[in-house]
C-alpha positions as CSV (number, residue, x, y, z in Angstrom):
1,M,-17.2,75.5,21.3
2,V,-14.8,72.6,21.3
3,S,-16.4,69.3,19.9
4,F,-15.4,66.6,22.4
5,A,-16.5,63.9,20.0
6,R,-14.2,65.2,17.4
7,F,-11.4,65.6,19.9
8,G,-11.9,62.0,21.1
9,V,-11.5,60.7,17.5
10,V,-8.3,62.7,17.1
11,L,-6.9,61.2,20.3
12,L,-7.9,57.7,19.3
13,L,-6.3,57.8,15.8
14,P,-2.6,57.7,17.1
15,A,-3.5,54.8,19.5
16,L,-5.1,52.8,16.7
17,C,-2.2,53.5,14.4
18,A,0.2,52.3,17.1
19,L,-1.8,49.2,17.7
20,T,-1.9,48.4,14.0
21,A,1.8,48.8,13.8
22,Q,2.4,46.3,16.6
23,T,0.1,43.6,15.1
24,P,2.4,41.1,13.3
25,T,1.5,40.4,9.7
26,A,0.8,36.7,9.2
27,P,3.2,35.1,6.7
28,P,1.6,34.0,3.5
29,A,0.4,30.4,3.6
30,K,2.6,27.9,1.9
31,P,1.0,26.2,-1.1
32,P,0.0,22.6,-0.3
33,Q,2.7,20.1,-1.2
34,G,1.9,17.1,-3.3
35,A,2.3,13.6,-2.0
36,I,5.2,12.8,-4.4
37,N,7.2,15.9,-3.8
38,A,6.8,15.6,0.0
39,Q,8.8,12.3,0.0
40,A,12.1,13.0,-1.7
41,N,13.6,9.7,-0.4
42,W,10.9,7.4,-1.7
43,P,12.2,4.1,-3.2
44,Q,12.9,4.4,-6.9
45,P,11.1,2.0,-9.2
46,K,12.4,-0.3,-11.9
47,P,11.6,1.7,-15.1
48,A,10.0,-1.3,-16.7
49,D,7.6,-1.6,-13.8
50,V,6.0,1.8,-14.2
51,D,6.3,2.9,-17.9
52,T,2.7,1.8,-18.8
53,P,-0.5,1.0,-16.9
54,E,-0.2,-2.6,-18.0
55,H,3.3,-3.0,-16.7
56,L,2.4,-1.3,-13.4
57,V,-0.6,-3.6,-12.8
58,A,1.5,-6.6,-13.7
59,A,4.3,-5.5,-11.3
60,L,1.7,-4.9,-8.5
61,Y,0.6,-8.6,-8.8
62,D,4.2,-9.8,-9.2
63,V,5.6,-8.1,-6.1
64,I,3.1,-9.7,-3.7
65,S,3.4,-13.1,-5.3
66,G,5.9,-15.8,-4.3
67,P,6.3,-19.3,-2.7
68,A,6.3,-20.0,1.0
69,H,9.3,-18.8,3.0
70,H,10.3,-16.4,0.2
71,P,10.6,-12.8,1.4
72,R,8.9,-10.2,-0.8
73,D,10.6,-7.1,-2.1
74,W,8.6,-4.6,-0.2
75,N,10.6,-1.6,-1.3
76,R,9.8,-2.5,-4.8
77,M,6.1,-2.5,-3.8
78,R,6.5,0.9,-2.2
79,S,8.1,2.3,-5.4
80,L,4.9,1.5,-7.3
81,F,2.7,3.7,-5.1
82,V,2.5,7.4,-4.4
83,P,3.4,8.1,-0.8
84,G,0.3,8.1,1.3
85,A,-1.5,5.7,-1.1
86,R,-4.3,3.5,0.3
87,L,-5.2,-0.2,0.0
88,I,-8.9,-0.6,0.8
89,P,-10.5,-4.0,1.3
90,V,-14.3,-4.3,1.6
91,R,-15.4,-6.2,4.7
92,I,-18.6,-8.0,5.5
93,E,-19.6,-7.3,9.0
94,P,-20.3,-10.3,11.3
95,G,-24.0,-11.0,11.9
96,T,-25.1,-9.4,8.6
97,P,-28.8,-10.5,8.2
98,N,-28.9,-11.2,4.5
99,L,-25.6,-11.6,2.6
100,K,-27.2,-11.6,-0.8
101,T,-29.7,-8.7,-0.7
102,S,-28.5,-6.4,2.1
103,P,-25.1,-7.2,3.5
104,N,-23.7,-5.0,6.2
105,T,-20.4,-3.8,4.8
106,D,-17.5,-1.6,5.8
107,V,-14.0,-0.7,4.4
108,L,-10.6,-0.8,6.0
109,F,-8.1,1.9,5.0
110,L,-4.6,0.7,5.0
111,G,-1.4,2.5,4.2
112,I,1.3,0.6,2.4
113,D,3.2,-0.2,5.6
114,D,-0.1,-1.3,7.2
115,Y,-0.8,-3.7,4.4
116,I,2.8,-5.1,4.6
117,A,2.5,-5.6,8.3
118,R,-0.8,-7.4,8.0
119,A,0.0,-9.6,4.9
120,S,3.7,-10.4,4.9
121,A,3.8,-13.1,7.5
122,R,0.8,-15.0,6.0
123,M,2.1,-14.7,2.5
124,E,5.5,-16.0,3.4
125,A,4.1,-18.8,5.6
126,D,1.5,-20.2,3.2
127,G,2.7,-19.0,-0.2
128,F,0.7,-16.6,-2.2
129,F,0.3,-16.0,-5.9
130,E,-2.1,-13.5,-7.4
131,H,-2.6,-12.5,-11.0
132,S,-5.2,-10.8,-13.2
133,I,-7.4,-12.8,-15.5
134,H,-9.3,-9.8,-17.1
135,N,-8.7,-6.1,-17.0
136,E,-10.9,-3.2,-18.1
137,T,-9.0,0.1,-18.4
138,E,-10.4,3.7,-18.7
139,S,-8.3,6.8,-18.8
140,F,-8.7,10.6,-19.1
141,G,-5.9,13.2,-18.8
142,N,-3.6,12.0,-16.1
143,I,-5.9,9.5,-14.4
144,V,-6.3,5.9,-15.2
145,S,-8.7,3.4,-13.7
146,V,-8.2,-0.3,-14.0
147,W,-10.9,-2.8,-13.1
148,S,-8.9,-5.9,-12.6
149,T,-10.3,-9.4,-12.0
150,Y,-7.9,-11.5,-9.9
151,E,-7.3,-15.1,-8.9
152,S,-5.3,-16.1,-5.8
153,R,-3.5,-19.3,-5.2
154,H,-1.1,-20.7,-2.5
155,A,1.1,-22.3,-5.2
156,L,1.3,-21.9,-9.0
157,S,0.5,-25.6,-9.3
158,D,-2.9,-25.3,-7.6
159,A,-5.6,-26.3,-10.0
160,T,-8.1,-23.9,-8.7
161,P,-7.8,-20.5,-6.9
162,F,-8.7,-20.2,-3.2
163,A,-10.0,-16.7,-3.8
164,R,-11.2,-14.5,-6.7
165,G,-12.4,-10.9,-6.8
166,I,-12.0,-7.5,-8.4
167,N,-9.4,-4.8,-7.7
168,S,-10.3,-1.3,-8.6
169,I,-6.9,0.3,-9.2
170,Q,-6.5,4.0,-9.6
171,L,-3.3,5.3,-11.3
172,L,-1.7,8.7,-11.8
173,K,0.3,9.5,-15.0
174,D,3.4,11.5,-14.0
175,G,5.5,12.4,-17.1
176,G,7.0,9.1,-18.3
177,R,5.8,6.9,-15.4
178,Y,2.6,5.8,-13.6
179,W,1.9,5.6,-9.9
180,V,-0.7,3.6,-8.0
181,V,-2.9,6.0,-6.0
182,D,-5.1,3.4,-4.4
183,V,-6.3,-0.2,-4.7
184,Y,-9.9,-0.9,-3.6
185,W,-11.2,-4.5,-3.8
186,D,-13.9,-6.9,-2.9
187,A,-13.7,-10.7,-2.9
188,E,-16.1,-13.0,-4.8
189,R,-18.5,-14.9,-2.5
190,P,-21.2,-17.5,-3.3
191,E,-23.9,-14.9,-2.9
192,S,-21.9,-12.4,-5.0
193,P,-20.3,-14.1,-8.0
194,I,-18.2,-12.1,-10.5
195,P,-20.3,-11.1,-13.5
196,P,-19.4,-12.8,-16.8
197,K,-18.5,-9.5,-18.4
198,Y,-15.5,-9.2,-15.9
199,L,-14.2,-12.7,-16.8
200,P,-12.2,-13.9,-19.7
201,A,-14.2,-14.6,-22.8
202,A,-15.1,-18.3,-23.2
203,K,-12.9,-20.0,-25.8
Protein backbone atom coordinates (compact mmCIF):
# COMPACT_ATOMS: atom_id res chain seq x y z
CA MET A 1 0.00 0.00 0.00
CA VAL A 2 1.28 3.50 -0.81
CA SER A 3 2.02 5.66 2.26
CA PHE A 4 0.38 9.04 1.54
CA ALA A 5 2.21 10.63 4.50
CA ARG A 6 5.54 9.58 3.04
CA PHE A 7 4.43 10.67 -0.42
CA GLY A 8 3.48 14.08 0.97
CA VAL A 9 6.90 14.55 2.52
CA VAL A 10 8.55 13.67 -0.77
CA LEU A 11 6.41 16.27 -2.55
CA LEU A 12 7.14 18.93 0.02
CA LEU A 13 10.92 18.57 -0.05
CA PRO A 14 11.42 20.12 -3.52
CA ALA A 15 9.11 23.02 -2.57
CA LEU A 16 11.03 23.69 0.63
CA CYS A 17 14.34 23.55 -1.21
CA ALA A 18 13.07 26.02 -3.79
CA LEU A 19 11.80 28.36 -1.07
CA THR A 20 15.13 28.19 0.73
CA ALA A 21 16.98 28.96 -2.48
CA GLN A 22 14.82 32.06 -3.05
CA THR A 23 15.33 33.47 0.47
CA PRO A 24 18.13 36.10 0.26
CA THR A 25 20.99 35.66 2.66
CA ALA A 26 21.42 38.70 4.91
CA PRO A 27 24.82 40.36 4.48
CA PRO A 28 27.10 40.09 7.50
CA ALA A 29 26.67 42.96 9.92
CA LYS A 30 29.36 45.60 9.71
CA PRO A 31 31.39 46.00 12.89
CA PRO A 32 30.47 49.19 14.79
CA GLN A 33 32.64 52.13 13.85
CA GLY A 34 34.41 54.10 16.54
CA ALA A 35 33.66 57.77 17.11
CA ILE A 36 37.10 58.90 15.93
CA ASN A 37 37.25 56.77 12.77
CA ALA A 38 33.74 57.84 11.78
CA GLN A 39 34.85 61.47 11.36
CA ALA A 40 37.81 61.59 9.00
CA ASN A 41 37.53 65.38 8.53
CA TRP A 42 37.57 66.28 12.22
CA PRO A 43 39.72 69.37 13.01
CA GLN A 44 43.35 68.54 13.73
CA PRO A 45 44.79 69.62 17.10
CA LYS A 46 47.94 71.47 17.93
CA PRO A 47 50.28 68.64 18.99
CA ALA A 48 51.25 70.49 22.16
CA ASP A 49 47.56 70.66 23.19
CA VAL A 50 47.03 66.91 23.31
CA ASP A 51 50.33 65.18 24.10
CA THR A 52 49.66 64.83 27.86
CA PRO A 53 46.57 64.92 30.08
CA GLU A 54 47.92 68.07 31.75
CA HIS A 55 48.36 69.89 28.44
CA LEU A 56 44.92 68.80 27.24
CA VAL A 57 43.17 70.08 30.37
CA ALA A 58 45.10 73.35 30.16
CA ALA A 59 44.12 73.73 26.48
CA LEU A 60 40.49 73.04 27.35
CA TYR A 61 40.43 75.95 29.80
CA ASP A 62 42.48 78.18 27.51
CA VAL A 63 40.28 77.75 24.44
CA ILE A 64 37.11 78.96 26.19
CA SER A 65 38.87 81.88 27.91
CA GLY A 66 39.26 85.38 26.54
CA PRO A 67 38.26 89.03 26.95
CA ALA A 68 34.99 90.56 25.80
CA HIS A 69 34.55 90.92 22.03
CA HIS A 70 37.27 88.35 21.39
CA PRO A 71 36.09 85.43 19.22
CA ARG A 72 37.08 81.99 20.45
CA ASP A 73 38.82 79.42 18.27
CA TRP A 74 36.02 76.88 18.27
CA ASN A 75 37.76 74.56 15.81
CA ARG A 76 40.61 74.32 18.28
CA MET A 77 38.05 73.31 20.89
CA ARG A 78 36.55 70.69 18.58
CA SER A 79 40.01 69.24 17.96
CA LEU A 80 40.38 68.44 21.68
CA PHE A 81 37.23 66.27 21.81
CA VAL A 82 36.27 62.96 20.27
CA PRO A 83 33.43 63.42 17.79
CA GLY A 84 30.18 62.93 19.66
CA ALA A 85 31.67 63.99 23.00
CA ARG A 86 29.34 65.40 25.64
CA LEU A 87 29.46 68.39 27.96
CA ILE A 88 27.14 67.79 30.89
CA PRO A 89 26.23 70.49 33.42
CA VAL A 90 24.27 69.63 36.54
CA ARG A 91 21.12 71.71 37.03
CA ILE A 92 19.14 72.49 40.16
CA GLU A 93 15.48 72.34 39.29
CA PRO A 94 13.29 75.37 40.16
CA GLY A 95 11.22 74.99 43.29
CA THR A 96 13.51 72.42 44.89
CA PRO A 97 12.35 72.08 48.52
CA ASN A 98 15.67 71.85 50.33
CA LEU A 99 18.81 72.88 48.49
CA LYS A 100 21.17 71.55 51.15
CA THR A 101 19.79 68.13 52.01
CA SER A 102 17.63 67.06 49.06
CA PRO A 103 17.93 69.24 45.96
CA ASN A 104 15.99 68.23 42.87
CA THR A 105 18.65 67.91 40.20
CA ASP A 106 18.92 67.06 36.53
CA VAL A 107 21.59 67.06 33.83
CA LEU A 108 21.73 68.65 30.41
CA PHE A 109 23.50 66.69 27.66
CA LEU A 110 25.23 69.00 25.20
CA GLY A 111 27.20 68.14 22.10
CA ILE A 112 30.18 70.34 21.31
CA ASP A 113 28.22 72.49 18.86
CA ASP A 114 25.34 72.74 21.35
CA TYR A 115 27.76 74.08 23.96
CA ILE A 116 29.26 76.57 21.49
CA ALA A 117 25.81 77.82 20.46
CA ARG A 118 24.76 78.33 24.09
CA ALA A 119 28.00 79.83 25.44
CA SER A 120 29.77 81.79 22.70
CA ALA A 121 27.62 84.93 22.70
CA ARG A 122 27.72 85.31 26.49
CA MET A 123 31.46 84.64 26.68
CA GLU A 124 32.24 87.18 23.97
CA ALA A 125 29.86 89.81 25.36
CA ASP A 126 30.98 89.70 29.00
CA GLY A 127 34.47 88.23 28.84
CA PHE A 128 35.16 84.85 30.37
CA PHE A 129 38.29 83.34 31.87
CA GLU A 130 38.34 79.94 33.52
CA HIS A 131 41.29 78.03 34.92
CA SER A 132 41.93 75.10 37.23
CA ILE A 133 43.20 75.66 40.75
CA HIS A 134 43.53 71.99 41.74
CA ASN A 135 43.53 68.75 39.74
CA GLU A 136 43.26 65.13 40.87
CA THR A 137 44.16 62.61 38.14
CA GLU A 138 43.56 58.86 38.00
CA SER A 139 44.41 56.59 35.08
CA PHE A 140 44.23 52.98 33.99
CA GLY A 141 45.05 51.53 30.57
CA ASN A 142 43.78 54.06 28.05
CA ILE A 143 41.34 55.93 30.30
CA VAL A 144 42.16 59.00 32.37
CA SER A 145 39.86 60.81 34.80
CA VAL A 146 40.67 64.34 35.92
CA TRP A 147 38.79 65.90 38.85
CA SER A 148 39.47 69.58 38.16
CA THR A 149 38.47 72.41 40.50
CA TYR A 150 37.89 75.60 38.50
CA GLU A 151 37.43 79.32 39.00
CA SER A 152 35.64 81.61 36.52
CA ARG A 153 36.16 85.35 36.06
CA HIS A 154 34.95 87.94 33.57
CA ALA A 155 38.40 89.54 33.46
CA LEU A 156 41.84 88.39 34.55
CA SER A 157 42.04 91.44 36.80
CA ASP A 158 38.96 90.45 38.82
CA ALA A 159 39.98 89.94 42.43
CA THR A 160 37.50 87.16 43.08
CA PRO A 161 35.82 84.65 40.78
CA PHE A 162 32.12 84.93 40.03
CA ALA A 163 31.86 81.12 40.00
CA ARG A 164 33.71 78.03 41.13
CA GLY A 165 33.03 74.35 40.76
CA ILE A 166 34.42 70.98 39.78
CA ASN A 167 34.81 69.55 36.27
CA SER A 168 34.94 65.76 35.99
CA ILE A 169 36.89 65.34 32.74
CA GLN A 170 37.16 61.92 31.09
CA LEU A 171 40.02 61.40 28.63
CA LEU A 172 41.00 58.72 26.12
CA LYS A 173 44.64 57.89 25.37
CA ASP A 174 45.02 57.24 21.65
CA GLY A 175 48.59 56.42 20.71
CA GLY A 176 50.58 59.61 21.19
CA ARG A 177 47.64 61.90 21.92
CA TYR A 178 44.70 62.31 24.33
CA TRP A 179 41.06 63.16 23.61
CA VAL A 180 38.32 64.60 25.81
CA VAL A 181 35.40 62.13 25.92
CA ASP A 182 33.15 64.16 28.22
CA VAL A 183 33.13 66.99 30.74
CA TYR A 184 30.62 66.66 33.60
CA TRP A 185 30.45 69.52 36.08
CA ASP A 186 28.67 71.06 39.01
CA ALA A 187 29.00 74.60 40.32
CA GLU A 188 29.75 75.52 43.91
CA ARG A 189 26.78 76.96 45.83
CA PRO A 190 26.45 78.33 49.36
CA GLU A 191 24.76 75.13 50.45
CA SER A 192 27.34 72.99 48.62
CA PRO A 193 30.86 74.38 49.12
CA ILE A 194 33.88 72.72 47.56
CA PRO A 195 35.52 70.42 50.13
CA PRO A 196 39.00 71.50 51.27
CA LYS A 197 40.58 68.35 49.81
CA TYR A 198 39.69 69.63 46.31
CA LEU A 199 41.24 73.05 46.90
CA PRO A 200 44.90 74.12 46.81
CA ALA A 201 46.78 73.41 50.00
CA ALA A 202 47.01 76.40 52.29
CA LYS A 203 50.38 78.15 52.15
